[in-house]
C-alpha positions in Angstrom: 29.1 -16.8 35.0 27.6 -16.1 31.1 24.0 -16.6 31.3 23.4 -20.4 29.8 21.4 -20.7 26.8 17.8 -21.6 26.9 15.6 -23.6 23.8 12.0 -21.6 23.8 9.2 -23.6 22.6 6.5 -21.3 21.0 2.7 -23.3 20.0 -0.8 -21.6 19.5 -3.5 -21.3 17.0 -3.0 -20.2 13.3 -2.4 -16.9 12.5 -1.4 -15.5 15.9 1.8 -14.1 15.2 4.1 -17.2 16.1 6.6 -16.3 13.4 6.9 -12.7 14.5 7.2 -12.9 18.0 9.6 -16.0 17.5 11.6 -14.3 15.1 11.6 -11.0 17.4 12.5 -12.9 20.6 16.0 -14.9 18.6 17.1 -11.5 17.5 16.9 -9.9 20.9 18.2 -13.0 22.6 20.8 -13.8 19.6 19.3 -16.8 19.5 18.5 -19.5 16.2 15.1 -18.7 14.9 13.5 -21.9 13.5 9.8 -21.7 11.8 8.5 -25.0 11.7 5.5 -24.5 9.9 7.2 -23.2 7.0 8.9 -26.7 6.8 5.3 -28.5 6.6 4.5 -25.8 4.1 7.5 -26.4 1.8 6.8 -30.2 1.9 3.0 -29.1 1.0 4.3 -27.2 -2.1 6.7 -30.0 -3.2 3.7 -32.6 -3.1 1.3 -29.8 -5.3 4.1 -29.3 -7.6 4.8 -33.2 -8.4 1.1 -34.0 -8.9 0.8 -35.3 -5.5 -2.4 -33.5 -4.6 -5.8 -34.3 -6.8 -9.0 -32.6 -5.6 -7.9 -31.4 -2.5 -6.7 -34.8 -1.2 -2.8 -36.2 -0.7 -1.2 -38.7 -2.0 -0.2 -40.0 1.0 1.5 -43.1 -0.4 3.5 -41.9 -3.0 4.7 -38.5 -0.6 6.0 -40.7 1.5 7.9 -42.9 -1.0 9.2 -39.0 -2.0 10.4 -38.1 1.8 14.5 -39.1 1.1 14.2 -36.4 -2.3 12.8 -33.5 0.1 15.8 -31.6 1.4 14.5 -28.4 4.0 16.9 -25.9 5.3 17.0 -22.2 6.1 19.4 -19.2 4.6 20.0 -16.0 6.1 20.2 -13.0 3.8 21.9 -10.0 5.3 21.0 -8.2 2.6 17.3 -8.2 3.8 18.2 -9.1 7.0 15.3 -12.5 7.0 15.8 -15.8 6.8 14.3 -17.8 4.0 13.4 -21.4 3.9 14.3 -23.4 0.9 13.3 -26.5 -0.6 15.7 -28.6 -2.3 18.1 -25.0 -2.0 15.6 -23.1 -3.9 14.1 -20.2 -2.1 10.7 -20.6 -1.6 9.6 -18.5 1.1 7.0 -16.0 -0.6 5.5 -18.6 -2.4 4.6 -21.1 0.7 3.1 -18.2 2.3 1.4 -16.5 -0.3 0.0 -19.7 -2.3 -3.5 -20.1 -0.8 -3.3 -24.0 -2.4 -0.6 -24.7 0.0 -2.9 -23.3 2.7 -5.6 -25.5 1.9 -3.9 -28.9 2.3 -0.9 -27.9 5.1 -2.8 -29.3 7.6 -3.3 -32.6 5.9 0.1 -33.0 5.4 1.1 -32.4 9.2 -1.1 -35.6 9.6 1.0 -38.1 7.8 3.2 -39.6 10.9 6.4 -40.3 8.6 6.2 -36.5 7.8 6.3 -35.0 11.3 8.8 -38.1 11.9 11.2 -36.6 9.3 10.7 -33.1 10.3 11.1 -33.7 14.3 14.1 -35.8 13.6 15.5 -32.4 11.8 14.1 -29.6 14.5 15.4 -31.6 17.2 18.8 -31.9 15.7 18.9 -28.3 15.2 18.0 -27.7 18.8 20.5 -30.2 20.5 23.3 -27.2 21.2 20.3 -24.3 22.7 20.1 -21.2 22.3 16.9 -21.5 19.9 13.3 -20.0 19.3 10.9 -22.2 17.5 7.5 -21.8 16.2 4.4 -24.6 15.0 1.4 -26.6 16.5 3.4 -29.2 18.3 7.1 -27.7 19.7 6.6 -27.6 23.3 4.8 -31.0 23.3 6.6 -33.0 21.2 9.4 -31.9 19.4 11.1 -29.7 22.5 9.4 -31.0 25.6 11.8 -30.0 27.7 12.3 -26.5 26.7 13.0 -24.1 29.3 10.4 -21.5 28.6 7.3 -22.9 26.2 4.8 -20.1 25.5 1.0 -21.2 23.7 -0.1 -18.4 22.1 -3.4 -17.4 21.3 -6.4 -14.7 19.9 -9.6 -14.1 19.1 -10.6 -16.0 16.0 -12.3 -12.8 14.1 -9.0 -10.6 14.5 -7.2 -13.3 13.9 -8.7 -13.9 10.5 -8.7 -9.7 9.9 -4.7 -9.7 10.3 -4.2 -12.8 8.1 -6.7 -10.7 5.2 -4.8 -7.4 5.9 -1.3 -9.8 5.8 -2.6 -11.4 2.0 -3.6 -7.8 0.7 -1.0 -5.9 1.2 1.2 -8.8 -1.1 -1.6 -8.5 -3.7 -3.2 -12.1 -3.2 -6.7 -11.5 -4.2 -8.7 -12.9 -1.4 -11.9 -12.4 0.6 -12.1 -11.9 4.3 -14.4 -14.8 4.2 -12.0 -17.0 2.6 -9.2 -15.7 4.9 -12.0 -16.7 7.7 -13.1 -20.2 6.5 -9.6 -21.3 5.7 -8.5 -20.0 9.0 -11.4 -22.2 10.8 -10.4 -25.8 8.9 -7.1 -25.4 10.1 -7.6 -24.8 13.3 -10.3 -28.1 13.6 -7.6 -29.9 11.4 -4.9 -29.0 14.0 -6.8 -29.8 16.7 -8.4 -33.1 15.7 -5.4 -34.5 14.1 -4.5 -38.6 15.0 -1.1 -37.8 15.4 -0.1 -34.8 17.8 -2.6 -32.6 17.5 -2.5 -29.4 18.6 -2.8 -28.4 22.7 -1.8 -26.4 25.2 1.4 -27.9 27.2 0.5 -27.8 30.9 3.7 -26.1 31.7 3.4 -23.2 28.8 2.9 -19.8 29.8 -0.5 -18.4 27.5 -0.2 -15.5 25.5 -3.7 -14.0 24.0 -2.3 -11.6 21.9 -6.0 -10.1 21.1 -5.2 -6.6 22.4 -1.5 -6.5 22.7 0.7 -4.9 20.2 3.7 -6.9 18.8 5.9 -4.9 20.9 3.9 -5.5 24.1 3.9 -9.1 23.1 7.5 -9.0 22.8 7.6 -7.2 25.8 6.1 -9.7 27.5 7.9 -12.5 26.1 11.5 -11.5 26.6 10.4 -10.8 30.6 9.3 -14.4 30.6 13.0 -16.0 28.9 15.2 -13.6 31.1 13.4 -15.0 33.7 13.8 -18.5 32.8 17.8 -17.9 31.8 18.2 -16.1 34.7 16.8 -19.1 36.8 19.5 -21.4 34.8 22.1 -18.7 35.8 21.5 -19.6 39.5 21.5 -23.5 38.8 24.7 -23.3 37.0 
């Protein structure tokens, strides 16, 4: 009997490499990859572009009114073998990753219940047919509570900041390591203290601390866990 596909939920702190692992895992298994964090970043970008952010504060009321006008989708590019986040059919992948203003308000955007509700609906619809790897902050706890495999990623804070700093510098972003660390600490606090669906570690999640792991080592570990779950499903079939 063919292996029965499962859903994989990857949660954890910012700059832990969740997207990197999720992309690699999806490719290795032939699954669909969904980056939930990029969806919140896209809405943050929309808010900035449309004057809904002033002095670091988000006009939640106006943003909620604008939600019907916001469409977020993913497109696969055969040439680069990458998946791009699209905001109203515009490829905004680079801008949502490299714009520090987006990083500074994305946690505030994610605290708005109506925003989370809209994105949760899209995410759950995508995962209905199984075979999905999705990463974010509340995937295993809220979006896909029945995911067969849940992974919670973490790493030393300074190591996370250094990784993010090096990534941004390679892209030509003018920023200091301290600014990256400050932003990371603020995002950690916002993510774990928001009133709606805060970042929590699901009780049935497997913990992956990659402070001292290479991307290849963490992929092999996650693949082992995934194959074990897939095998369990084969037995149940």
